[in-house]
Every structure is written in C-alpha cells, then in structure tokens.
C-alpha positions as CSV (number, residue, x, y, z in Angstrom):
1,X,131.5,-54.2,-49.2
2,X,131.0,-50.5,-49.1
3,X,131.9,-50.0,-52.7
4,X,129.8,-52.9,-53.9
5,X,126.7,-51.8,-52.0
6,X,127.1,-48.2,-53.2
7,X,127.2,-49.5,-56.8
8,X,124.3,-51.9,-56.1
9,X,121.9,-49.3,-54.7
10,X,122.8,-46.7,-57.4
11,X,122.2,-49.1,-60.3
12,X,120.0,-52.0,-59.3
13,X,116.4,-52.5,-58.1
14,X,116.9,-53.8,-54.6
15,X,113.3,-54.7,-54.2
16,X,113.7,-57.3,-56.8
17,X,116.0,-59.1,-54.3
18,X,114.4,-58.5,-50.9
19,X,111.3,-57.2,-49.2
20,X,111.5,-54.9,-46.1
21,X,108.9,-54.6,-43.4
22,X,107.3,-51.4,-44.8
23,X,106.7,-53.2,-48.1
24,X,105.0,-56.1,-46.3
25,X,102.2,-54.1,-44.8
26,X,101.3,-50.4,-44.4
27,X,100.7,-51.0,-40.7
28,X,104.4,-51.1,-40.1
29,X,104.9,-47.5,-41.2
30,X,101.7,-46.4,-39.5
31,X,102.9,-47.8,-36.1
32,X,106.3,-46.1,-36.5
33,X,104.6,-42.9,-37.2
34,X,102.5,-43.2,-34.1
35,X,105.7,-44.1,-32.2
36,X,107.3,-40.9,-33.4
37,X,104.3,-38.8,-32.4
38,X,104.3,-40.3,-28.9
39,X,108.0,-39.7,-28.4
40,X,107.5,-36.1,-29.7
41,X,105.0,-35.6,-26.9
42,X,107.4,-37.2,-24.4
43,X,110.2,-34.8,-25.2
44,X,108.0,-31.7,-24.8
45,X,106.3,-31.4,-28.3
46,X,109.0,-29.1,-29.9
47,X,107.9,-27.3,-33.0
48,X,109.5,-27.6,-35.4
49,X,111.1,-31.0,-35.0
50,X,113.2,-33.0,-37.4
51,X,111.6,-36.3,-38.5
52,X,114.3,-38.2,-40.3
53,X,114.8,-41.6,-41.8
54,X,118.1,-43.3,-42.7
55,X,117.9,-45.7,-45.6
56,X,114.4,-44.9,-46.7
57,X,114.2,-47.2,-49.7
58,X,111.3,-46.3,-51.8
59,X,109.9,-43.9,-49.1
60,X,107.1,-46.3,-48.2
61,X,107.7,-46.2,-44.4
62,X,107.7,-42.5,-44.3
63,X,104.7,-42.2,-46.6
64,X,102.7,-44.5,-44.4
65,X,103.9,-42.8,-41.2
66,X,103.0,-39.4,-42.5
67,X,99.5,-40.6,-43.5
68,X,98.9,-42.0,-40.1
69,X,100.2,-38.9,-38.2
70,X,98.0,-36.6,-40.3
71,X,95.0,-38.6,-39.1
72,X,95.9,-39.3,-35.4
73,X,98.5,-36.7,-34.5
74,X,97.8,-33.5,-36.5
75,X,99.9,-31.3,-34.2
76,X,103.0,-33.5,-34.6
77,X,102.3,-33.8,-38.3
78,X,102.3,-30.1,-38.7
79,X,105.5,-29.7,-36.5
80,X,107.5,-32.3,-38.3
81,X,110.1,-31.4,-40.9
82,X,110.9,-34.5,-42.9
83,X,114.5,-35.4,-43.9
84,X,115.7,-38.5,-45.7
85,X,119.3,-39.7,-45.5
86,X,119.9,-41.4,-48.9
87,X,122.9,-41.5,-51.2
88,X,121.4,-43.4,-54.2
89,X,120.3,-41.0,-57.0
90,X,118.0,-43.8,-58.3
91,X,116.2,-44.2,-54.9
92,X,116.1,-40.5,-54.3
93,X,114.0,-40.1,-57.5
94,X,111.6,-42.8,-56.3
95,X,111.3,-41.3,-52.8
96,X,110.3,-38.0,-54.3
97,X,107.0,-39.4,-55.5
98,X,106.3,-41.0,-52.1
99,X,107.4,-38.2,-49.8
100,X,107.5,-35.0,-51.9
101,X,108.0,-32.6,-49.0
102,X,111.2,-34.3,-47.7
103,X,114.6,-32.7,-47.7
104,X,117.4,-35.2,-48.8
105,X,120.8,-35.6,-47.3
106,X,123.9,-37.8,-48.0
107,X,124.8,-38.3,-44.4
108,X,123.6,-38.0,-40.8
109,X,126.0,-35.1,-40.3
110,X,124.2,-33.1,-43.0
111,X,121.0,-32.8,-41.0
112,X,120.2,-29.3,-39.7
113,X,120.4,-28.5,-36.0
114,X,117.4,-29.1,-33.8
115,X,115.6,-31.8,-31.9
116,X,115.6,-35.0,-33.9
117,X,113.4,-38.1,-34.1
118,X,115.1,-40.6,-36.4
119,X,113.9,-43.9,-37.8
120,X,116.3,-46.5,-39.3
121,X,114.8,-49.7,-40.6
122,X,117.2,-52.3,-42.1
123,X,119.8,-49.6,-42.7
124,X,122.8,-50.7,-40.6
125,X,122.9,-54.2,-42.0
126,X,124.1,-52.9,-45.3
127,X,127.1,-51.0,-43.8
128,X,130.5,-52.6,-44.3
129,X,131.9,-55.0,-41.7
130,X,135.4,-56.4,-40.9
131,X,135.9,-60.1,-40.3
132,X,138.6,-61.7,-38.2
133,X,139.5,-65.4,-38.2
134,X,141.4,-67.3,-35.4
135,X,144.3,-69.2,-37.0
136,X,147.1,-70.8,-35.1
137,X,146.1,-69.2,-31.8
138,X,146.2,-65.6,-33.3
139,X,143.7,-63.4,-35.1
140,X,144.0,-62.9,-38.8
141,X,141.9,-60.3,-40.7
142,X,140.0,-61.4,-43.8
143,X,140.4,-59.2,-46.9
144,X,139.1,-59.5,-50.4
145,X,141.6,-59.8,-53.2
146,X,140.9,-60.8,-56.8
147,X,137.4,-62.0,-55.9
148,X,138.6,-64.3,-53.1
149,X,139.2,-64.0,-49.3
150,X,142.7,-63.7,-48.1
151,X,144.1,-63.6,-44.6
152,X,146.6,-61.1,-43.2
153,X,147.9,-60.6,-39.7
154,X,145.4,-58.5,-37.7
155,X,146.6,-55.1,-36.7
156,X,144.4,-52.4,-35.1
157,X,141.0,-53.4,-34.0
158,X,141.5,-57.1,-33.6
159,X,139.2,-58.8,-31.1
160,X,140.5,-58.8,-27.6
161,X,139.2,-62.2,-26.6
162,X,140.8,-65.5,-27.5
163,X,138.8,-68.2,-29.3
164,X,139.2,-71.6,-31.0
165,X,140.9,-71.9,-34.3
166,X,138.6,-71.3,-37.2
167,X,136.3,-69.0,-35.3
168,X,135.1,-65.9,-37.1
169,X,134.4,-62.6,-35.4
170,X,132.7,-59.7,-37.2
171,X,133.0,-56.0,-36.3
172,X,130.7,-53.4,-37.7
173,X,133.0,-50.4,-37.3
174,X,130.9,-48.2,-39.7
175,X,127.6,-49.1,-37.8
176,X,129.3,-48.3,-34.4
177,X,130.6,-45.0,-35.7
178,X,127.3,-44.0,-37.1
179,X,125.5,-44.9,-33.9
180,X,128.0,-43.1,-31.8
181,X,127.5,-39.9,-33.9
182,X,123.8,-40.2,-33.7
183,X,123.8,-40.8,-29.9
184,X,126.2,-37.8,-29.3
185,X,123.7,-35.6,-31.2
186,X,120.7,-36.8,-29.2
187,X,122.6,-36.4,-25.9
188,X,123.6,-32.9,-26.8
189,X,120.4,-31.6,-28.4
190,X,117.6,-33.9,-27.5
191,X,115.4,-36.3,-29.3
192,X,115.2,-40.1,-30.0
193,X,116.0,-42.7,-32.6
194,X,114.5,-46.1,-33.4
195,X,116.7,-48.7,-35.0
196,X,115.1,-51.9,-36.4
197,X,117.3,-54.5,-38.0
198,X,118.3,-58.2,-37.7
199,X,121.0,-59.6,-35.6
200,X,121.9,-60.9,-32.1
201,X,121.2,-59.0,-28.9
202,X,124.6,-60.1,-27.6
203,X,128.0,-60.0,-29.4
204,X,129.3,-63.4,-30.4
205,X,131.3,-65.2,-33.1
206,X,129.9,-66.2,-36.5
207,X,130.1,-65.5,-40.2
208,X,126.8,-63.6,-41.2
209,X,128.0,-62.0,-44.5
210,X,125.4,-62.8,-47.2
211,X,124.4,-61.8,-50.6
212,X,121.1,-61.8,-52.5
213,X,120.8,-61.6,-56.2
214,X,117.4,-62.1,-57.9
215,X,115.9,-62.9,-54.6
216,X,118.2,-65.9,-54.1
217,X,121.4,-66.5,-52.0
218,X,124.5,-65.7,-54.0
219,X,128.3,-65.6,-53.7
220,X,129.1,-62.3,-51.9
221,X,132.3,-62.0,-54.0
222,X,130.8,-62.7,-57.4
223,X,130.1,-59.7,-59.7
224,X,130.4,-56.9,-57.1
225,X,127.6,-54.3,-57.3
226,X,125.0,-56.7,-58.7
227,X,123.9,-58.2,-55.4
228,X,122.7,-56.9,-52.0
229,X,125.4,-57.5,-49.3
230,X,124.3,-57.6,-45.7
231,X,125.6,-58.8,-42.3
232,X,123.9,-59.2,-38.9
233,X,123.8,-56.1,-36.7
234,X,125.6,-56.4,-33.4
235,X,123.1,-54.8,-31.1
236,X,125.3,-55.1,-28.0
237,X,128.1,-53.1,-29.8
238,X,125.6,-50.5,-30.9
239,X,124.3,-50.1,-27.3
240,X,127.8,-49.7,-25.9
241,X,128.6,-47.1,-28.6
242,X,125.5,-45.1,-27.8
243,X,126.1,-45.3,-24.0
244,X,129.7,-44.2,-24.4
245,X,128.5,-41.2,-26.4
246,X,126.3,-40.1,-23.5
247,X,122.8,-41.2,-24.6
248,X,120.3,-43.6,-23.0
249,X,119.6,-47.0,-24.6
250,X,116.4,-49.0,-24.5
251,X,116.3,-52.6,-25.6
252,X,117.0,-54.3,-27.8
253,X,113.7,-56.2,-27.8
254,X,112.5,-58.7,-30.4
255,X,110.6,-57.0,-33.2
256,X,107.6,-59.1,-32.6
257,X,107.2,-58.0,-29.0
258,X,107.9,-54.4,-30.0
259,X,105.2,-54.2,-32.7
260,X,102.7,-56.1,-30.6
261,X,103.1,-53.5,-27.8
262,X,102.5,-50.8,-30.4
263,X,99.2,-52.4,-31.5
264,X,100.1,-54.4,-34.6
265,X,97.4,-57.0,-34.1
266,X,94.7,-54.6,-33.1
267,X,95.4,-52.4,-36.1
268,X,95.5,-55.5,-38.4
269,X,92.1,-56.7,-37.2
270,X,90.6,-53.2,-37.6
271,X,92.0,-52.9,-41.2
272,X,90.9,-56.5,-42.0
273,X,87.3,-55.8,-40.8
274,X,87.0,-52.9,-43.2
275,X,88.8,-54.8,-46.1
276,X,87.5,-58.4,-45.9
277,X,89.0,-59.2,-49.3
278,X,92.4,-58.5,-47.9
279,X,91.9,-59.9,-44.4
280,X,93.9,-63.1,-44.9
281,X,96.8,-61.2,-46.5
282,X,96.8,-58.6,-43.7
283,X,96.9,-61.2,-41.0
284,X,99.7,-63.1,-42.8
285,X,101.7,-59.9,-43.1
286,X,101.3,-59.3,-39.3
287,X,102.4,-62.8,-38.6
288,X,105.4,-62.5,-40.9
289,X,106.6,-59.4,-39.0
290,X,105.9,-60.7,-35.5
291,X,106.1,-64.5,-35.4
292,X,109.3,-65.8,-33.7
293,X,109.8,-68.3,-36.5
294,X,109.7,-65.6,-39.2
295,X,110.9,-62.0,-38.5
296,X,109.7,-61.5,-34.9
297,X,112.7,-62.9,-33.1
298,X,115.8,-62.4,-35.4
299,X,114.8,-58.8,-36.0
300,X,115.3,-56.4,-33.0
301,X,114.2,-52.9,-32.0
302,X,116.6,-50.5,-30.2
303,X,115.9,-47.0,-29.1
304,X,118.4,-44.3,-28.3
305,X,117.3,-41.1,-26.5
306,X,118.5,-38.1,-24.6
307,X,119.5,-39.4,-21.1
308,X,116.7,-37.5,-19.4
309,X,114.0,-38.8,-21.8
310,X,111.4,-41.2,-20.5
311,X,111.0,-44.8,-21.6
312,X,109.8,-44.8,-25.2
313,X,106.7,-46.8,-26.2
314,X,107.3,-50.5,-27.1
315,X,110.1,-50.8,-24.6
316,X,108.1,-51.5,-21.5
317,X,109.8,-53.6,-18.9
C-alpha cells in the first residue's frame, strides 16, 4: 500500500479521482486558518511560529487559510512561517503556485525546531495499514502476493482480543507512529495539531481498504500505483498514541459539529449574500461538509496539544 500510493501521488492526478474538503469550498480553509490563529493566541502568540500542513494536496487549504489570516489575524499571519510536508514532486510543483512562501519537507521529522501549529486534512487515511483475519480461532495476517491476498500466521502486532472466524481487524501502525512522534514534539516544545479524516471514533473490526480510479471504486490490488488507496482512520488508536507520548487530546468530534462551531454556516451565508449567483452552490458545499448523511458524521476532527494548553476552538464540551 505504501509503495502503490507513493507511485500514485508521484505520477497521477489524484483530484481526478476524489475531492477533498478544501476543494469543495474556500470556507473550509478559511475556518482552519481562523482556528490556527485562535490557537496561536491561546499558546501565548509566539513569534515566529511554525504553521505546517501534512499532505497539502494542491495547496488549496493553506492558500485559503493564509488569505483569511491576512485579513482577520494580521499579527498571526506575520508571525507564521509556512511549512508543507509533501513527498510528491508533482504536487510540490503545484503547491508552489498556491503557497509560494512555503518551505517543503519530506517528513514531520524534517521540520525545524520551535512551537508548531499543524493541520492534517485527509492525510492519515492514505498511510499503509495491516489487516488481520480470524481463522480457526487464531489471527492470520493478510499479505499481498502476485496481486492477490494471502494469509500467513500472525506474528508481532496481532490483535490481543479474540473474535469470530472471518472477522477482519485493521491496524494503522504508520498512522500511530506518525501521531506519536507529533504528540511527543508538541508535549516537549508546545503547540497544537488538528487532524481531520474519516473513520470511527472507537476501534472495531471491519475491512475498510478501498481504491478509487477515475472517480469510481476499483480493485485495490489491480494495477498498483494507478488508483488511490485509503482506509478508515482509527481515532481511538490515534488518541491513545498521543496520550502515551505525553500530549493532551481533544475529541474526536464529528466534522459537522466541529465546522458548525467554527462558524461554517454563518460564513456561508455572508459569502452567499455577497455572491448571489453562487449562493446555492455555497450552501450545498456547506451541507456536504456538515450533514450527517454526507461528510459530517463519518469525518472526524481530533486536536492534539501541549498538556498545559487550553481547550482549542471547536471542541467545546
């Protein structure tokens, strides 16, 4: 999965296959920019401060966030040093046009020292997972061999709990390790991170591995590197990893609730009033992001902060 996605993002146009929240409406990036500015004030308004994004796609989210902060939070805008974590040369070239002042990195560990505010929207779902299947009262691990799934006896990392035969349990080792490293940095040096992605709030069984090619569901094992491979994010596992690394965790909360608390609908109506020809499209975009039957419930928001930081916006009890 890791090799296939690396090839996919390096050679394909992912936005032919899927649309992310920043591409649906500019308001998404604007709200996250305002969120980052508020968190910056909460942590003492350090200047400079690192404003980073993991998996920035075409740079749309950061472009919209920076446009908003220039208008409503000029002090934060001036203090922020923008960093993008991206390995795809193709996407890096596109991001250069959207966020020309950004410094680019291959990995979280490449970021310079300092207090950090990090945004990660639909980043972790593309990281590789492991799958285990219960067979004959024991866990077997699923592998890929010659474009087919094969089972082998599970060794290190197998699920601890028993389950019924045929049950599948996924483990996002890469997502947990990334979250743990991020949380350790925030606990040691201060700052906050906001993760938005799709998946369950609590760990549980299920096969969520999927592929999109040409905007349509595809066989995950067919023609590796030509389809987008994703799996649900286990928010309970991420929370436990962050807590174990010494950080504080807020949420997860449904994306619809989170964006509504940040002012999604108020901002939509204001923009619709000044752009009547786009009003219907703007309202539909807000509904797409927030409605429980669309993206509002399956997608979640999770914040990770320094343990002494106050509750970040959008995570009110």
